[in-house]
C-alpha positions in Angstrom: -17.5 18.2 64.7 -16.3 14.7 64.0 -16.9 15.2 60.3 -15.0 18.4 60.3 -12.0 16.8 62.1 -12.1 13.9 59.6 -12.2 16.1 56.6 -9.4 18.3 57.9 -7.3 15.2 58.5 -8.1 13.8 55.1 -7.1 17.1 53.4 -3.8 17.2 55.4 -3.0 13.6 54.4 -3.9 14.4 50.8 -1.7 17.5 50.8 1.3 15.5 51.9 0.6 12.6 49.6 0.5 15.0 46.7 3.9 16.5 47.7 5.3 13.1 47.2 3.6 12.6 43.8 4.6 16.0 42.4 8.3 15.3 43.1 8.0 12.6 40.5 5.6 14.2 38.0 5.2 17.9 37.2 2.7 17.3 34.4 -0.2 19.9 34.6 -2.8 17.1 34.7 -1.2 15.5 37.7 -3.0 17.5 40.4 -6.3 17.1 38.6 -6.0 13.4 38.4 -4.7 13.0 41.9 -7.3 15.2 43.7 -10.1 14.2 41.3 -9.6 10.5 42.2 -9.1 11.3 45.9 -12.3 13.3 46.2 -14.3 10.7 44.2 -13.2 8.0 46.6 -14.0 10.3 49.6 -17.5 11.1 48.1 -18.3 7.4 47.7 -17.2 6.8 51.3 -19.3 9.6 52.7 -22.2 8.4 50.7 -21.9 5.0 52.2 -21.6 6.3 55.8 -24.6 8.7 55.5 -27.2 7.6 53.0 -26.7 3.9 53.6 -26.0 4.1 57.3 -29.3 2.3 58.1 -28.0 -0.8 56.4 -24.8 -1.1 58.4 -22.5 -3.0 56.0 -25.1 -5.5 54.8 -24.4 -5.3 51.1 -21.3 -6.0 48.9 -21.7 -2.5 47.4 -21.1 -0.9 50.8 -18.2 -3.3 51.6 -16.4 -2.5 48.3 -16.9 1.2 48.8 -15.2 1.0 52.1 -12.5 -1.3 50.7 -11.7 1.1 47.9 -11.5 3.9 50.4 -9.0 1.9 52.5 -6.9 0.9 49.4 -6.4 4.6 48.6 -6.3 6.1 52.1 -3.9 3.7 53.8 -1.1 4.2 51.3 -1.5 8.0 51.6 -1.1 7.7 55.3 2.2 6.0 54.8 3.4 8.8 52.5 2.1 11.3 55.0 4.0 9.7 57.9 7.3 9.6 56.0 7.1 13.1 54.6 5.9 14.6 57.9 8.9 13.0 59.5 11.1 14.6 56.9 9.5 18.0 57.5 10.2 17.7 61.2 13.8 17.4 60.3 13.8 20.0 57.5 12.1 22.7 59.6 14.7 23.0 62.5 17.5 22.5 60.0 16.1 25.3 57.8 15.6 27.6 60.8 19.2 26.9 61.9 20.6 27.8 58.5 18.4 30.9 58.3 19.7 32.1 61.6 23.3 31.5 60.5 22.6 33.2 57.2 23.7 30.3 55.2 20.4 29.3 53.6 20.6 29.3 49.8 17.4 27.4 48.9 15.6 29.3 46.2 12.2 28.2 47.6 12.8 29.7 51.0 14.7 28.8 54.1 13.5 25.2 54.1 15.9 22.7 52.4 14.4 21.1 49.3 12.5 17.9 49.8 14.7 15.0 48.9 13.7 13.0 45.8 14.9 9.8 47.4 12.6 10.3 50.4 9.6 10.9 48.2 10.4 7.8 46.1 10.8 5.7 49.2 7.5 6.9 50.6 5.7 6.2 47.3 7.4 2.8 47.0 6.3 1.7 50.5 2.8 3.1 49.9 2.5 0.9 46.8 2.8 -2.3 49.0 -0.5 -1.8 51.0 -2.2 -0.4 47.9 -1.5 -3.6 45.9 -2.1 -5.9 48.9 -5.5 -4.3 49.7 -6.7 -4.5 46.1 -5.5 -8.2 45.9 -7.2 -9.0 49.2 -10.5 -7.8 47.7 -10.1 -9.5 44.4 -8.5 -12.9 45.4 -7.6 -13.0 49.1 -11.1 -13.3 50.6 -11.8 -16.6 48.9 -8.4 -18.3 49.4 -9.6 -20.9 51.9 -7.1 -22.8 53.9 -7.6 -26.0 55.9 -5.8 -26.0 59.2 -5.4 -29.4 61.0 -4.7 -29.9 64.7 -4.3 -33.0 66.8 -5.2 -32.5 70.5 -4.6 -35.1 73.2 -6.6 -35.7 76.4 -5.9 -38.2 79.1 -9.6 -38.5 79.9 -11.0 -38.7 76.3 -13.4 -41.7 76.2 -11.8 -44.6 74.4 -14.3 -44.8 71.6 -13.6 -41.2 70.6 -9.8 -41.7 70.0 -9.3 -40.3 66.5 -12.6 -38.5 66.4 -12.6 -35.5 64.0 -14.4 -32.2 64.1 -14.5 -29.6 61.4 -15.1 -26.1 62.6 -16.2 -23.1 60.6 -17.1 -19.7 61.9 -18.2 -16.2 60.8 -19.8 -16.9 57.5 -21.3 -13.4 57.2 -23.2 -14.5 54.2 -24.5 -11.0 53.5 -21.0 -10.1 52.3 -20.5 -12.9 49.7 -20.6 -12.0 46.0 -19.5 -15.2 44.2 -21.6 -18.3 44.4 -19.0 -20.5 42.7 -16.2 -19.6 45.1 -18.4 -20.0 48.1 -19.6 -23.4 46.8 -16.0 -24.4 46.4 -15.4 -23.5 50.1 -18.4 -25.5 51.2 -17.2 -28.5 49.1 -13.8 -28.1 50.8 -15.5 -28.4 54.2 -17.3 -31.5 53.1 -14.2 -33.1 51.7 -12.6 -33.2 55.2 -15.0 -36.1 55.9 -15.2 -35.3 59.6 -17.4 -37.0 62.2 -18.9 -33.7 63.2 -19.2 -30.2 61.8 -19.7 -27.2 64.0 -20.4 -23.6 63.2 -19.5 -21.0 65.8 -21.6 -18.0 65.0 -22.2 -14.9 62.8 -24.1 -16.5 60.0 -25.3 -13.1 58.7 -24.2 -9.5 59.0 -27.4 -8.3 60.4 -30.6 -9.7 58.8 -31.9 -13.2 58.3 -32.8 -12.4 54.6 -29.1 -12.4 53.9 -29.2 -16.2 54.2 -31.8 -16.7 51.5 -29.4 -16.7 48.5 -27.0 -19.1 50.3 -29.2 -21.4 52.2 -29.2 -24.2 49.6 -25.3 -24.1 49.4 -24.8 -24.2 53.2 -27.5 -26.9 53.5 -25.2 -29.3 51.6 -23.1 -29.6 54.7 -23.5 -33.0 56.4 -21.6 -35.2 58.9 -22.3 -38.6 60.5 -22.9 -37.0 63.9 -24.6 -33.9 62.5 -24.0 -30.1 62.0 -24.3 -28.0 65.1 -24.3 -24.2 65.5 -24.5 -21.3 67.9 -25.3 -17.6 67.5 -22.7 -14.8 67.2 -23.2 -11.2 68.0 -24.2 -10.2 64.5 -27.0 -12.8 64.4 -29.2 -10.9 66.8 -29.8 -7.9 64.5 -28.4 -5.5 67.2 -26.5 -3.3 64.7 -29.4 -2.0 62.5 -32.6 -0.1 63.3 -35.9 -2.0 63.4 -39.4 -0.6 63.1 -40.4 -2.5 66.3 -39.2 -4.9 68.8 -41.5 -7.5 67.2 -39.8 -7.1 63.8 -36.4 -7.6 65.4 -37.6 -10.7 67.2 -39.2 -12.1 64.0 -35.8 -11.6 62.3 -34.1 -13.8 64.8 -36.8 -16.4 64.6 -36.4 -16.5 60.9 -32.6 -17.0 61.2 -33.2 -19.8 63.6 -35.7 -21.4 61.2 -33.3 -21.1 58.4 -30.7 -23.1 60.2 -33.2 -25.8 61.0 -34.2 -25.9 57.3 -30.5 -26.5 56.4 -30.4 -29.4 58.8 -28.3 -27.6 61.4 -29.0 -28.0 65.1 -28.8 -24.6 66.8 -27.7 -24.9 70.5 -29.2 -22.1 72.6 -27.6 -22.4 76.0 -28.1 -26.2 75.8 -26.2 -29.4 75.1 -26.2 -32.4 72.9 -24.7 -35.8 73.6 -22.8 -37.9 71.1 -22.7 -41.6 71.9 -20.5 -44.4 70.6 -21.2 -47.7 72.4 -20.9 -47.0 76.1 -18.8 -43.9 75.6 -20.1 -40.4 75.1 -19.0 -36.8 74.7 -21.1 -33.7 75.3 -21.4 -30.8 72.9 -22.3 -27.6 74.8 -23.5 -24.5 73.0 -24.1 -21.1 74.4 -25.5 -17.9 73.0 -23.2 -15.0 72.4 -21.1 -13.8 75.4 -18.5 -11.1 74.7 -16.4 -8.9 76.9 -17.0 -5.1 76.9 -20.2 -3.9 75.2 -21.0 -7.1 73.4 -24.2 -9.1 74.1 -23.9 -11.4 77.1 -26.7 -14.0 76.6 -24.4 -17.0 77.1 -25.3 -19.0 80.2 -22.8 -21.7 81.0 -24.8 -22.9 84.0 -27.9 -23.6 82.0 -26.0 -25.0 79.1 -24.1 -27.5 81.1 -26.8 -28.4 83.6 -26.7 -32.0 84.6 -23.1 -32.6 83.5 -20.3 -33.5 85.9 -16.8 -31.9 85.8 -15.2 -35.2 84.5 -17.7 -35.6 81.6 -15.8 -34.8 78.4 -17.2 -31.5 77.1 -16.7 -29.5 73.9 -18.0 -25.9 74.2 -19.2 -23.8 71.3 -18.9 -20.1 72.2 -18.6 -17.4 69.5 -16.4 -14.9 71.3 -13.0 -16.0 72.6 -13.2 -13.4 75.4 -15.7 -15.7 77.0 -13.1 -18.4 77.3 -10.7 -15.9 78.8 -13.1 -14.6 81.4 -15.5 -17.4 82.3 -14.4 -20.7 80.8 -10.7 -21.5 81.1 -10.8 -21.8 84.9 -14.4 -22.9 85.2 -14.9 -25.7 87.7 -17.1 -27.5 85.2 -14.0 -28.3 83.2 -14.7 -27.6 79.5 -12.0 -29.7 77.7 -12.2 -27.9 74.3 -13.7 -24.5 73.4 -14.3 -23.6 69.8 -14.7 -19.8 69.0 -14.4 -17.3 66.2 -15.4 -13.7 66.1 -12.0 -12.0 65.6 -11.6 -12.8 61.8 -7.8 -12.3 62.6 -8.9 -8.7 61.7 -8.6 -10.0 58.0 -5.2 -8.4 58.0 -1.9 -9.6 59.4 1.3 -11.6 58.8 1.5 -15.4 59.2 4.4 -17.8 58.7 2.9 -21.2 59.5 4.4 -22.9 62.5 6.6 -19.9 63.3 5.1 -16.5 63.5 1.7 -14.8 63.4 0.7 -11.2 64.0 -2.4 -9.0 63.5 -3.4 -5.7 65.1 -6.4 -7.5 66.6 -4.1 -9.1 69.1 -4.0 -5.9 71.0 -7.8 -6.2 71.5 -8.1 -10.0 71.8 -5.1 -11.9 73.4 -6.6 -15.1 72.0 -7.3 -14.2 68.4 -6.3 -17.1 66.1 -5.3 -20.7 66.4 -4.9 -23.1 69.4 -4.3 -21.9 73.0 -3.9 -24.0 76.1 -4.6 -23.4 79.8 -3.7 -26.4 82.0 -5.2 -29.2 79.9 -8.0 -27.1 78.5 -7.8 -26.0 74.9 -9.3 -23.1 72.9 -9.3 -22.8 69.1 -10.1 -19.4 67.6 -11.1 -19.9 64.0 -10.1 -17.0 61.6 -13.5 -17.0 60.0 -14.9 -18.3 56.6 -16.3 -15.0 55.5 -15.5 -11.3 55.8 -17.1 -8.0 57.1 -16.2 -4.3 56.8 -13.2 -4.6 54.4 -14.3 -7.0 51.7 -11.1 -8.9 51.5 -8.3 -10.5 53.4 -4.6 -9.7 53.5 -2.3 -12.2 55.1 -5.1 -13.8 57.2 -6.8 -16.4 55.0 -10.4 -17.7 55.5 -10.2 -20.8 57.5 -11.6 -24.3 57.8 -10.4 -26.0 61.0 -10.1 -29.8 61.4 -9.4 -31.0 64.9 -8.6 -34.6 65.7 -9.1 -35.8 69.3 -6.6 -38.3 70.6 -6.2 -40.1 73.9 -2.9 -39.2 75.5 -1.4 -42.7 75.8 -2.0 -43.3 72.1 0.2 -40.3 71.1 3.5 -41.7 69.9 
């Protein structure tokens, strides 16, 4: 039934989109070209959903199939919305003229579709079409470095000026360009931070996705180490497995891969970074997400033995964890670093002034720095991509956070 509804909607949208096209071109080949391309894209999309459903977005081929579908379908939705609105105006107007006996339209009682409206619809539709194609070709590798300075009155003196580089959501099974990924890794290394942290979703679903990229990611180093946590995609929950043992072995292989890269994976545990007599505590939890997402994160176990006034940085993949369990926690986690949302890989950002993405209606904390009392959260927009193989308006991110003691802020 869902497929029937989807196909009917697709045909309705196609019908309206073609109405706009034919007002500009009456060439006899126009319908063949329009509907031929449309059904080719639809066929590729259905093939991806059905024949490759067991792989659940693990290959660049699947991602590009979905991306091409979006690039064609989203613009047609815009044409559909505009021309449907025009029809909702034309219909009562035509009925009124017909009732008065004043209709003179040779095609019937409906007034002719206005050429201006069709051109406007097609012009507006061209914007997302171009943006979605550009996002796939260039946008997904346009890495940006975002730098923040956060001040804390109780930051240990020796850590004044301490720098942390955060990356998140690599989704390495989606990458298709080793040179550009290597450039992004070099960009991370160039930040020369004291500490590098990764906040989950190393792969899309399977540990084998890491194989091609392990050498590149293993180049990341920092004086105080590279630390990581698991994200919801790292557990292999979204693909079928022949047995529970095979799924468990996949997770063990992913953990081993991080160890081989020199990363320290924190599984509901902590690490202490010491400078002289001062220290800060890095706390890492397994994935904890609101709704139907895995809730393996255990703050109590991870922070065992720590006091509320100990300076703590929490690595937790999903920002809903901060919202629901962390920001008012008596343990007092000074800074939480998360990812997960990707900024939906689509939105509008004007640095320092405005940011918007549809994902904000699902996650109130979806990108950048947030503060509750004197506790901070940073939601990284992600280094990689998933689903749509590109980014429009929301660039892949490398975050650099400098810790400062309050009295040293001028």
